[in-house]
DRENKOLPA-709836 format. One line per 3 residues: number of its first residue (from 1); their letters; for each residue x, z, y of N, C-alpha, C. Coordinates in Angstrom, 3 decimals. Layout:
NUM> A> X Z Y X Z Y X Z Y | ...
***
This chain:
1> MSA> 0.854 0.000 -1.181 0.000 0.000 0.000 0.884 0.000 1.223 | 0.652 -0.979 2.037 1.524 -1.124 3.214 1.197 -0.066 4.249 | 2.252 0.358 4.879 2.061 1.376 5.918 1.463 0.748 7.159
4> APA> 0.659 1.533 7.832 0.059 1.025 9.074 1.142 0.807 10.102 | 1.088 -0.291 10.798 2.119 -0.550 11.805 2.097 0.501 12.894 | 3.297 0.951 13.197 3.408 1.969 14.254 3.157 1.331 15.605
7> IAA> 2.432 2.030 16.403 2.124 1.542 17.749 3.043 2.248 18.727 | 3.845 1.468 19.394 4.796 2.051 20.343 4.054 2.618 21.540 | 4.380 3.846 21.822 3.720 4.490 22.964 4.274 3.930 24.265
10> KPA> 3.393 3.530 25.110 3.804 2.995 26.398 4.050 4.133 27.384 | 5.105 4.036 28.137 5.347 5.084 29.131 4.254 5.089 30.182 | 3.906 6.279 30.588 2.855 6.418 31.599 3.295 5.762 32.900
13> ARE> 2.404 5.025 33.460 2.723 4.346 34.716 2.893 5.359 35.833 | 3.915 5.158 36.600 4.178 6.076 37.709 3.229 5.788 38.853 | 2.705 6.845 39.376 1.805 6.682 40.508 2.603 6.260 41.731
16> PGN> 2.045 5.370 42.522 2.776 4.944 43.718 2.959 6.101 44.680 | 4.115 6.121 45.315 4.408 7.193 46.250 3.635 7.050 47.543 | 3.744 8.086 48.358 3.033 8.091 49.635 3.907 7.627 50.787
19> AFP> 5.165 7.282 50.499 6.089 6.948 51.592 5.632 5.698 52.342 | 5.223 4.671 51.601 4.857 3.414 52.261 3.615 3.560 53.153 | 2.506 4.152 52.653 1.351 4.323 53.545 1.665 5.160 54.773
22> VAV> 2.467 6.223 54.587 2.825 7.062 55.730 3.656 6.280 56.728 | 4.590 5.458 56.223 5.430 4.653 57.117 4.587 3.650 57.904 | 3.598 3.058 57.239 2.733 2.092 57.931 1.936 2.770 59.038
25> VCL> 1.394 3.948 58.737 0.630 4.679 59.749 1.524 5.070 60.927 | 2.736 5.532 60.630 3.662 5.925 61.696 4.032 4.730 62.575 | 4.285 3.593 61.950 4.604 2.392 62.729 3.429 1.964 63.600
28> AIL> 2.216 2.086 63.067 1.033 1.734 63.858 0.884 2.666 65.053 | 1.140 3.966 64.830 1.049 4.926 65.935 2.091 4.616 66.998 | 3.319 4.301 66.574 4.377 3.971 67.536 4.010 2.731 68.336
31> LVW> 3.451 1.726 67.663 3.066 0.499 68.365 1.999 0.776 69.419 | 0.960 1.526 69.012 -0.103 1.864 69.962 0.448 2.704 71.103 | 1.371 3.611 70.786 1.961 4.491 71.799 2.722 3.672 72.838
34> YVA> 3.562 2.739 72.378 4.342 1.929 73.316 3.436 1.071 74.193 | 2.387 0.521 73.575 1.456 -0.302 74.358 0.700 0.558 75.362 | 0.267 1.753 74.964 -0.498 2.622 75.857 0.347 3.136 77.013
37> AIP> 1.661 3.220 76.817 2.521 3.728 77.889 2.521 2.809 79.104 | 2.245 1.529 78.897 2.288 0.588 80.029 1.163 0.867 81.027 | -0.119 0.883 80.622 -1.170 1.195 81.608 -1.155 2.651 82.070
40> MNW> -0.766 3.572 81.182 -0.751 4.980 81.560 0.262 5.251 82.668 | 1.380 4.560 82.645 2.434 4.784 83.641 2.335 3.851 84.842 | 1.276 3.036 84.900 1.188 2.026 85.947 1.109 2.646 87.335
43> VVT> 0.498 3.817 87.443 0.406 4.474 88.753 1.793 4.730 89.323 | 2.732 5.055 88.460 4.094 5.350 88.909 4.957 4.104 88.940 | 4.811 3.263 87.920 5.717 2.120 87.782 5.203 0.852 88.450
46> GPK> 3.905 0.786 88.789 3.340 -0.436 89.364 4.081 -0.939 90.588 | 4.278 -0.095 91.621 5.012 -0.572 92.806 6.442 -1.021 92.482 | 7.091 -0.339 91.552 8.463 -0.718 91.197 8.487 -2.070 90.484
49> IEG> 7.500 -2.294 89.624 7.439 -3.571 88.914 7.168 -4.709 89.876 | 6.226 -4.505 90.793 5.919 -5.548 91.770 7.099 -5.797 92.700 | 7.797 -4.720 93.050 8.973 -4.892 93.905 10.100 -5.629 93.223
52> AGG> 10.161 -5.546 91.907 11.209 -6.240 91.154 10.819 -7.661 90.789 | 9.625 -8.086 91.211 9.203 -9.454 90.938 8.273 -9.610 89.767 | 7.850 -8.517 89.167 6.918 -8.588 88.054 7.573 -9.144 86.800
55> GLS> 6.740 -9.634 85.920 7.249 -10.180 84.675 7.202 -9.168 83.542 | 7.202 -9.685 82.308 7.094 -8.821 81.140 8.310 -7.925 80.974 | 9.497 -8.471 81.191 10.717 -7.684 80.999 10.776 -6.510 81.968
58> NTL> 10.431 -6.734 83.228 10.419 -5.639 84.201 9.335 -4.626 83.876 | 8.176 -5.107 83.416 7.085 -4.196 83.062 7.499 -3.255 81.943 | 8.106 -3.831 80.904 8.539 -2.997 79.781 9.674 -2.064 80.180
61> AFS> 10.605 -2.573 80.950 11.766 -1.762 81.334 11.345 -0.551 82.159 | 10.480 -0.756 83.137 10.061 0.353 83.993 9.080 1.280 83.265 | 8.174 0.703 82.487 7.142 1.516 81.825 7.726 2.407 80.745
64> WNE> 8.790 1.946 80.087 9.344 2.691 78.961 10.582 3.504 79.315 | 10.977 3.484 80.581 12.187 4.218 80.965 12.010 4.998 82.269 | 10.768 5.259 82.660 10.506 6.022 83.874 10.984 7.469 83.700
67> ARP> 11.621 8.001 84.751 12.187 9.356 84.664 11.099 10.412 84.510 | 9.986 10.254 85.224 8.875 11.201 85.136 7.586 10.453 84.831 | 7.447 9.972 83.620 6.275 9.160 83.279 5.045 10.025 83.037
70> VLP> 3.887 9.388 83.136 2.655 10.060 82.729 2.620 10.195 81.211 | 2.996 9.133 80.525 3.104 9.143 79.064 4.486 8.621 78.688 | 5.394 9.484 78.294 6.742 9.010 77.948 6.731 8.172 76.685
73> APH> 7.651 7.236 76.612 7.799 6.419 75.413 8.422 7.249 74.293 | 8.163 6.880 73.048 8.722 7.666 71.934 10.235 7.808 71.975 | 10.958 6.749 72.383 12.416 6.858 72.403 12.894 7.831 73.475
76> QIA> 12.117 7.995 74.547 12.485 8.982 75.563 12.376 10.401 75.006 | 11.340 10.640 74.220 11.174 11.960 73.601 12.295 12.204 72.598 | 12.645 11.165 71.813 13.729 11.312 70.838 15.046 11.619 71.539
79> QEL> 15.306 10.961 72.662 16.532 11.222 73.409 16.564 12.644 73.955 | 15.422 13.125 74.452 15.354 14.496 74.962 15.551 15.506 73.845 | 14.961 15.239 72.682 15.162 16.131 71.545 16.631 16.171 71.119
82> WKS> 17.263 15.011 71.065 18.675 14.962 70.697 19.523 15.731 71.700 | 19.244 15.519 72.967 20.030 16.194 74.002 19.814 17.695 73.976 | 18.564 18.142 73.759 18.244 19.565 73.811 18.608 20.315 72.537
85> VFT> 18.820 19.586 71.442 19.109 20.237 70.162 20.581 20.127 69.781 | 21.181 18.953 69.985 22.507 18.698 69.436 23.628 18.674 70.474 | 23.303 18.543 71.746 24.374 18.409 72.744 24.596 19.669 73.570
88> VAP> 23.828 20.714 73.322 24.017 21.981 74.034 24.150 23.093 73.007 | 24.754 24.190 73.419 24.958 25.320 72.514 23.610 25.906 72.098 | 23.466 26.315 70.829 22.168 26.838 70.366 21.706 28.080 71.120
91> WSV> 22.637 28.847 71.700 22.261 30.064 72.424 22.017 29.813 73.911 | 22.129 28.564 74.339 21.898 28.226 75.739 20.400 28.150 76.031 | 20.014 28.503 77.255 18.603 28.436 77.637 18.112 27.001 77.730
94> KSL> 19.041 26.039 77.708 18.653 24.631 77.725 18.442 24.079 76.322 | 18.702 24.883 75.319 18.602 24.431 73.938 17.208 24.688 73.385 | 16.635 23.680 72.755 15.343 23.871 72.095 15.464 24.735 70.852
97> LYH> 16.670 24.797 70.285 16.874 25.702 69.156 16.723 27.155 69.593 | 17.236 27.461 70.774 17.103 28.818 71.309 15.628 29.151 71.562 | 14.934 28.242 72.227 13.513 28.477 72.511 12.698 28.508 71.222
100> GWV> 13.067 27.646 70.261 12.363 27.646 68.987 12.532 28.950 68.227 | 13.746 29.534 68.291 13.969 30.794 67.598 13.158 31.926 68.226 | 13.052 31.943 69.551 12.267 32.977 70.222 10.814 32.909 69.771
103> TLS> 10.266 31.707 69.737 8.881 31.543 69.279 8.753 31.828 67.787 | 9.747 31.409 67.016 9.691 31.599 65.573 9.719 33.076 65.190 | 10.469 33.881 65.923 10.555 35.303 65.597 9.202 35.986 65.730
106> STL> 8.496 35.728 66.820 7.169 36.324 66.983 6.173 35.708 66.010 | 6.368 34.434 65.647 5.496 33.792 64.666 5.602 34.472 63.308 | 6.826 34.732 62.864 7.027 35.333 61.542 6.492 36.758 61.487
109> VGF> 6.721 37.524 62.571 6.202 38.898 62.587 4.678 38.880 62.555 | 4.067 38.044 63.381 2.608 37.949 63.388 2.056 37.428 62.078 | 2.764 36.484 61.469 2.321 35.931 60.183 2.348 36.991 59.088
112> ILG> 3.403 37.779 59.035 3.497 38.833 58.023 2.409 39.881 58.235 | 2.246 40.327 59.490 1.222 41.329 59.776 -0.184 40.789 59.492 | -0.440 39.558 59.906 -1.753 38.967 59.684 -2.051 38.759 58.207
115> SLL> -1.030 38.371 57.435 -1.233 38.176 56.001 -1.546 39.498 55.305 | -0.793 40.531 55.661 -1.055 41.844 55.063 -2.438 42.360 55.440 | -2.811 42.168 56.711 -4.143 42.599 57.139 -5.224 41.815 56.414
118> GIA> -5.050 40.509 56.284 -6.047 39.694 55.610 -6.213 40.072 54.145 | -5.097 40.335 53.452 -5.170 40.730 52.043 -5.860 42.085 51.909 | -5.506 43.028 52.796 -6.123 44.348 52.730 -7.632 44.270 52.990
121> LAI> -8.042 43.492 53.978 -9.466 43.349 54.264 -10.202 42.703 53.094 | -9.581 41.700 52.477 -10.232 41.027 51.354 -10.413 41.977 50.177 | -9.402 42.789 49.884 -9.520 43.756 48.790 -10.635 44.759 49.083
124> AIV> -10.702 45.208 50.347 -11.743 46.161 50.708 -13.129 45.533 50.613 | -13.259 44.285 51.042 -14.563 43.620 51.016 -15.036 43.403 49.581 | -14.117 43.057 48.688 -14.489 42.793 47.298 -14.893 44.072 46.573
127> HVK> -14.246 45.188 46.887 -14.474 46.412 46.131 -15.489 47.357 46.776 | -15.783 47.173 48.057 -16.777 48.011 48.736 -17.919 47.091 49.163 | -19.050 47.202 48.491 -20.113 46.219 48.652 -20.652 46.145 50.076
130> FLA> -20.834 47.300 50.722 -21.464 47.252 52.041 -20.560 46.587 53.077 | -19.235 46.538 52.813 -18.329 45.865 53.747 -18.550 44.358 53.759 | -18.987 43.800 52.625 -19.237 42.364 52.577 -20.330 41.950 53.554
133> KSL> -21.304 42.857 53.783 -22.391 42.546 54.707 -22.132 43.077 56.115 | -21.350 44.142 56.228 -21.137 44.744 57.548 -19.863 44.244 58.230 | -18.793 44.024 57.459 -17.505 43.657 58.049 -17.301 42.155 58.143
136> MPW> -17.722 41.418 57.127 -17.486 39.978 57.116 -18.090 39.245 58.315 | -19.318 39.555 58.748 -19.834 38.865 59.943 -18.984 39.092 61.187 | -18.433 40.308 61.340 -17.585 40.583 62.494 -16.263 39.823 62.393
139> IIA> -15.738 39.680 61.191 -14.509 38.910 61.005 -14.727 37.453 61.399 | -15.858 36.904 60.989 -16.169 35.516 61.355 -16.410 35.388 62.853 | -17.138 36.355 63.424 -17.435 36.295 64.859 -16.175 36.432 65.704
142> SQT> -15.156 37.114 65.194 -13.930 37.294 65.976 -13.226 35.979 66.259 | -13.462 34.980 65.409 -12.785 33.698 65.591 -13.538 32.757 66.515 | -14.717 33.169 66.988 -15.472 32.330 67.916 -15.029 32.533 69.354
145> IPI> -14.226 33.568 69.613 -13.738 33.828 70.967 -12.479 33.006 71.199 | -12.413 32.209 72.260 -11.217 31.385 72.498 -9.971 32.251 72.666 | -8.897 31.840 72.026 -7.670 32.614 72.091 -7.099 32.621 73.501
148> LAI> -7.379 31.571 74.290 -6.894 31.527 75.674 -7.554 32.601 76.525 | -8.733 33.069 76.106 -9.392 34.153 76.835 -8.885 35.513 76.387 | -8.498 35.612 75.118 -8.041 36.901 74.592 -6.594 37.176 74.947
151> APM> -5.756 36.151 74.932 -4.316 36.350 75.114 -3.965 37.080 76.407 | -4.510 36.685 77.574 -4.151 37.428 78.799 -4.562 38.894 78.736 | -5.729 39.181 78.141 -6.176 40.569 78.060 -5.257 41.396 77.168
154> VIV> -4.860 40.812 76.036 -3.953 41.521 75.133 -2.626 41.809 75.819 | -2.112 40.833 76.529 -0.816 40.995 77.188 -0.887 42.029 78.303 | -1.985 42.008 79.079 -2.132 42.971 80.175 -2.280 44.389 79.638
157> VLG> -3.138 44.560 78.622 -3.362 45.899 78.067 -2.095 46.453 77.442 | -1.425 45.651 76.635 -0.203 46.134 75.989 0.920 46.319 76.992 | 0.944 45.476 78.033 1.954 45.649 79.073 1.793 46.958 79.821
160> SLG> 0.536 47.378 80.041 0.298 48.653 80.705 0.727 49.838 79.847 | 0.800 49.605 78.533 1.243 50.656 77.612 2.745 50.594 77.349 | 3.402 49.626 77.967 4.846 49.511 77.814 5.301 48.568 76.725
163> FTG> 4.366 47.812 76.129 4.733 46.866 75.068 4.813 45.461 75.668 | 5.972 44.892 75.685 6.178 43.542 76.205 7.037 42.752 75.218 | 7.155 41.453 75.488 8.037 40.621 74.681 7.440 40.267 73.337
166> LVP> 8.105 40.709 72.278 7.747 40.299 70.919 6.397 40.843 70.476 | 6.069 42.078 70.828 4.876 42.737 70.291 3.582 42.025 70.686 | 3.333 41.739 71.967 2.060 41.078 72.300 1.913 39.713 71.632
169> KSL> 2.979 38.921 71.618 2.895 37.597 70.999 2.643 37.712 69.500 | 3.265 38.684 68.866 3.057 38.862 67.428 1.623 39.271 67.121 | 1.049 40.129 67.959 -0.337 40.547 67.731 -1.309 39.395 67.924
172> ISM> -1.015 38.512 68.878 -1.869 37.341 69.068 -1.782 36.427 67.851 | -0.576 36.231 67.325 -0.415 35.443 66.099 -1.140 36.098 64.933 | -1.036 37.406 64.833 -1.713 38.129 63.764 -3.222 37.949 63.865
175> YLC> -3.751 38.012 65.087 -5.188 37.860 65.297 -5.684 36.503 64.803 | -4.872 35.467 65.003 -5.297 34.137 64.590 -5.162 33.918 63.085 | -4.085 34.450 62.484 -3.794 34.053 61.107 -4.404 34.977 60.061
178> FFP> -4.938 36.146 60.448 -5.520 37.007 59.415 -6.813 36.427 58.867 | -7.516 35.635 59.648 -8.827 35.129 59.246 -8.754 34.207 58.029 | -7.931 33.138 58.041 -7.900 32.293 56.830 -7.410 33.030 55.597
181> VTI> -6.500 33.998 55.778 -6.030 34.765 54.627 -7.158 35.608 54.064 | -7.943 36.236 54.932 -9.072 37.045 54.470 -10.074 36.203 53.696 | -10.467 35.073 54.265 -11.464 34.220 53.612 -10.935 33.686 52.282
184> GMV> -9.675 33.230 52.281 -9.100 32.698 51.045 -8.971 33.749 49.960 | -8.561 34.952 50.343 -8.395 36.005 49.346 -9.735 36.507 48.809 | -10.752 36.578 49.652 -12.082 36.960 49.155 -12.544 35.946 48.110
187> KGL> -12.337 34.671 48.399 -12.702 33.634 47.432 -11.871 33.774 46.162 | -10.570 34.032 46.310 -9.706 34.137 45.144 -9.975 35.372 44.314 | -10.205 36.502 44.954 -10.442 37.746 44.212 -11.769 37.730 43.467
190> TSP> -12.710 36.938 43.944 -14.010 36.841 43.260 -14.081 35.624 42.336 | -12.946 34.925 42.136 -12.953 33.717 41.306 -12.998 33.980 39.801 | -12.538 35.147 39.288 -12.638 35.367 37.832 -14.085 35.290 37.342
193> EVM> -14.255 34.761 36.150 -15.591 34.605 35.581 -16.137 35.954 35.084 | -17.438 35.991 34.926 -18.097 37.216 34.476 -17.585 37.634 33.102 | -17.328 36.660 32.237 -16.829 36.972 30.897 -15.469 37.659 30.956
196> QLD> -14.622 37.225 31.871 -13.310 37.850 32.009 -13.443 39.285 32.521 | -14.343 39.496 33.473 -14.559 40.849 33.980 -15.146 41.752 32.896 | -16.060 41.200 32.101 -16.635 41.987 31.010 -15.576 42.350 29.972
199> LMR> -14.651 41.452 29.738 -13.581 41.741 28.786 -12.701 42.889 29.277 | -12.418 42.905 30.591 -11.624 44.000 31.154 -12.369 45.323 31.025 | -13.687 45.291 31.226 -14.472 46.525 31.064 -14.481 46.959 29.603
202> TYN> -14.486 45.978 28.696 -14.439 46.315 27.267 -13.147 47.042 26.923 | -12.058 46.653 27.591 -10.775 47.327 27.392 -10.670 48.628 28.185 | -11.777 49.007 28.845 -11.816 50.235 29.639 -10.770 50.227 30.757
205> AST> -10.586 49.048 31.361 -9.615 48.918 32.443 -10.170 49.554 33.711 | -9.294 50.198 34.456 -9.693 50.798 35.733 -9.827 49.716 36.795 | -10.366 50.110 37.954 -10.539 49.158 39.055 -9.204 48.588 39.506
208> SQV> -8.199 49.441 39.584 -6.881 48.966 40.011 -6.265 48.033 38.976 | -6.495 48.303 37.689 -5.972 47.423 36.648 -6.666 46.064 36.682 | -7.964 46.060 36.923 -8.678 44.788 37.060 -8.139 44.003 38.247
211> LWK> -7.826 44.723 39.324 -7.309 44.060 40.514 -5.953 43.409 40.250 | -5.011 44.181 39.704 -3.639 43.688 39.573 -3.431 42.795 38.365 | -4.252 42.958 37.314 -4.041 42.170 36.098 -4.967 40.959 35.996
214> LRF> -6.047 40.935 36.767 -6.987 39.815 36.678 -7.275 39.194 38.039 | -7.781 39.999 38.964 -8.222 39.433 40.236 -7.053 38.859 41.056 | -5.986 39.641 41.189 -4.887 39.179 42.044 -4.180 37.946 41.465
217> PAS> -3.850 37.906 40.156 -3.266 36.662 39.627 -4.168 35.447 39.800 | -5.492 35.659 39.665 -6.414 34.538 39.833 -6.490 34.067 41.283 | -6.149 34.953 42.215 -6.267 34.615 43.634 -5.002 33.980 44.209
220> VPF> -3.919 33.906 43.434 -2.643 33.408 43.978 -2.768 31.982 44.528 | -3.376 31.021 43.808 -3.521 29.681 44.399 -4.313 29.687 45.702 | -5.373 30.497 45.764 -6.161 30.602 46.996 -5.324 31.228 48.111
223> LFT> -4.488 32.207 47.754 -3.661 32.880 48.750 -2.700 31.911 49.403 | -1.995 31.123 48.608 -0.996 30.226 49.187 -1.642 29.100 49.991 | -2.811 28.667 49.566 -3.525 27.658 50.364 -3.871 28.198 51.744
226> SLK> -4.329 29.436 51.797 -4.673 30.042 53.087 -3.418 30.381 53.889 | -2.320 30.708 53.213 -1.077 31.006 53.929 -0.536 29.774 54.641 | -0.717 28.605 54.059 -0.268 27.377 54.722 -1.009 27.164 56.032
229> VAV> -2.303 27.453 56.011 -3.081 27.350 57.253 -2.668 28.450 58.228 | -2.479 29.656 57.714 -2.195 30.803 58.569 -0.863 30.678 59.281 | 0.164 30.168 58.605 1.487 30.116 59.226 1.505 29.099 60.361
232> AIA> 0.760 28.007 60.221 0.689 27.040 61.316 -0.085 27.617 62.503 | -1.166 28.344 62.220 -1.938 28.964 63.299 -1.135 30.064 63.976 | -0.314 30.772 63.201 0.513 31.832 63.784 1.469 31.276 64.811
235> LTG> 2.036 30.098 64.543 2.924 29.460 65.518 2.163 29.098 66.782 | 0.952 28.593 66.617 0.123 28.287 67.784 -0.154 29.542 68.603 | -0.461 30.651 67.924 -0.711 31.903 68.635 0.501 32.389 69.396
238> AIV> 1.702 32.231 68.823 2.913 32.654 69.510 3.147 31.829 70.767 | 2.898 30.521 70.682 3.073 29.659 71.862 2.052 30.010 72.930 | 0.795 30.213 72.516 -0.249 30.579 73.491 0.076 31.928 74.111
241> GEL> 0.632 32.853 73.339 0.982 34.160 73.881 2.087 34.110 74.916 | 2.893 33.057 74.907 3.966 32.926 75.896 3.479 32.354 77.219 | 2.327 31.695 77.219 1.873 31.009 78.431 1.449 31.963 79.555
244> PTG> 0.630 33.010 79.292 0.189 33.853 80.419 1.274 34.788 80.953 | 2.373 34.945 80.227 3.381 35.933 80.623 4.409 35.380 81.594 | 4.410 34.059 81.778 5.470 33.471 82.582 6.827 33.655 81.925
247> AIA> 6.858 33.563 80.591 8.084 33.817 79.843 9.155 32.802 80.212 | 10.405 33.212 80.055 11.532 32.330 80.343 12.171 31.797 79.071 | 11.663 32.192 77.923 12.197 31.741 76.646 11.051 31.519 75.673
250> GIG> 11.201 30.505 74.824 10.173 30.175 73.854 9.623 28.773 74.106 | 8.946 28.225 73.102 8.348 26.898 73.242 7.321 26.893 74.374 | 6.516 27.961 74.459 5.545 28.047 75.548 6.200 28.084 76.910
253> ARL> 7.320 28.806 77.020 8.052 28.847 78.289 8.588 27.472 78.644 | 9.041 26.741 77.630 9.535 25.378 77.867 8.418 24.471 78.378 | 7.217 24.657 77.832 6.070 23.888 78.310 5.744 24.236 79.758
256> LQG> 5.791 25.520 80.089 5.516 25.935 81.463 6.539 25.369 82.431 | 7.809 25.430 82.069 8.853 24.913 82.940 8.682 23.418 83.168 | 8.327 22.702 82.108 8.110 21.271 82.264 6.928 20.953 83.150
259> SYY> 5.855 21.756 83.056 4.683 21.516 83.907 4.954 21.879 85.359 | 5.753 22.935 85.597 6.070 23.326 86.965 6.847 22.237 87.699 | 7.773 21.601 87.007 8.667 20.634 87.650 8.306 19.185 87.321
262> GQT> 7.162 18.969 86.714 6.711 17.614 86.430 7.563 16.883 85.413 | 8.207 17.608 84.507 9.067 16.998 83.496 8.240 16.741 82.228 | 7.521 15.626 82.223 6.652 15.339 81.086 7.445 15.082 79.806
265> VQI> 8.629 14.494 79.935 9.447 14.258 78.740 9.835 15.588 78.107 | 10.166 16.577 78.920 10.499 17.915 78.409 9.303 18.548 77.724 | 8.104 18.350 78.293 6.888 18.905 77.693 6.660 18.309 76.306
268> WAA> 6.757 16.987 76.214 6.526 16.331 74.932 7.591 16.716 73.916 | 8.831 16.857 74.349 9.894 17.273 73.421 9.622 18.672 72.880 | 9.148 19.569 73.744 8.812 20.921 73.294 7.644 20.891 72.309
271> LFM> 6.667 20.022 72.569 5.538 19.903 71.649 6.000 19.412 70.283 | 6.884 18.433 70.267 7.392 17.929 68.997 8.223 18.988 68.289 | 8.977 19.779 69.046 9.753 20.849 68.435 8.825 21.858 67.758
274> GSF> 7.734 22.189 68.425 6.753 23.081 67.814 6.136 22.479 66.562 | 5.891 21.169 66.591 5.331 20.501 65.407 6.314 20.533 64.241 | 7.585 20.307 64.540 8.598 20.349 63.476 8.715 21.756 62.890
277> LAA> 8.640 22.776 63.747 8.687 24.148 63.248 7.493 24.445 62.345 | 6.303 24.014 62.771 5.107 24.247 61.959 5.219 23.537 60.613 | 5.700 22.287 60.629 5.855 21.542 59.377 6.863 22.227 58.452
280> ALV> 7.955 22.736 59.026 8.963 23.424 58.217 8.403 24.704 57.602 | 7.622 25.443 58.372 7.041 26.682 57.857 6.042 26.402 56.736 | 5.209 25.388 56.925 4.250 25.028 55.876 4.988 24.575 54.616
283> WLV> 6.080 23.828 54.798 6.874 23.378 53.648 7.482 24.564 52.907 | 7.982 25.552 53.647 8.565 26.733 53.011 7.515 27.512 52.221 | 6.310 27.613 52.759 5.231 28.283 52.016 4.917 27.496 50.745
286> GVA> 4.947 26.162 50.841 4.723 25.353 49.651 5.805 25.549 48.598 | 7.061 25.683 49.035 8.148 25.959 48.091 7.930 27.307 47.412 | 7.558 28.324 48.199 7.279 29.641 47.625 6.106 29.574 46.651
289> ERF> 5.119 28.742 46.951 3.968 28.600 46.047 4.398 28.008 44.711 | 5.179 26.939 44.748 5.612 26.314 43.495 6.486 27.269 42.678 | 7.363 28.013 43.346 8.219 28.965 42.640 7.384 30.068 41.997
292> TLR> 6.425 30.598 42.744 5.589 31.685 42.224 4.744 31.237 41.053 | 4.110 30.074 41.184 3.260 29.583 40.094 4.092 29.269 38.854 | 5.329 28.778 39.061 6.188 28.507 37.903 6.562 29.802 37.197
295> RMG> 6.828 30.854 37.975 7.160 32.145 37.372 5.957 32.748 36.641 | 4.775 32.406 37.101 3.559 32.906 36.450 3.202 32.089 35.214 | 3.924 31.000 34.975 3.650 30.180 33.800 2.635 29.093 34.031
298> VKP> 2.291 28.832 35.292 1.336 27.778 35.596 2.056 26.452 35.638 | 1.544 25.459 34.937 2.176 24.144 34.911 1.960 23.448 36.245 | 3.009 22.790 36.782 2.841 22.084 38.051 1.934 20.867 37.900
***
């Protein structure tokens, strides 16, 4: 009896990467940006272009290289970033690395405090029934108040008590980032199925054992998802906290200085620096998530 012919297993097709679509979108944004810079800067560059005789070459040259444009061209922002990051000492007040570190320090403190507060509130809400109805609505309502209205009050009150600098900015970051952590952890802590909870009761497990051996491990994916949102919001809170104080250091201070002196290129460079910091922080949380899940035995 002849053996059945072996069928060679075909290798699984690799999914296409995301690099090409992202590159196409980025190129489209750059194209639209360069085109939009021409009419946006016309108020400033129009007389100069007409004085130079007009023409496409003069229009592009003046529109994309104006010292104080309404909308700077992307290459102007890149040049400012290079100059502010790589050509000056990191401890200089002209360095975006220096300003980024000032903002980053208050961001990390606020992020840690907000995460701990959010986890503690979620544990309390899950285990104390009346808190789910009495505390949760207030937590949700707290996020309906604009942070621009709260930040000056927090800074003034804490300043009158002698707390300035890092503390007020960290508390503002904490106020913003505790909310997604609380919501995510409540969802994660209540994610175990009824059968799993019944099994723990069958083993006569205490409330704390159910929390640490079942609820908390089940909530880890929810926790890291909310932490990615929280760390980006914490950076926003730190920048907003620098605006009402007239700070001389930090991304927010850099934005204020640029607005005072009409340096739009400096403003945009500071905004991009803040975006890069937020992206780096979210990436680091993602690395911690993959490491933690791998240690827990979860397949990637």
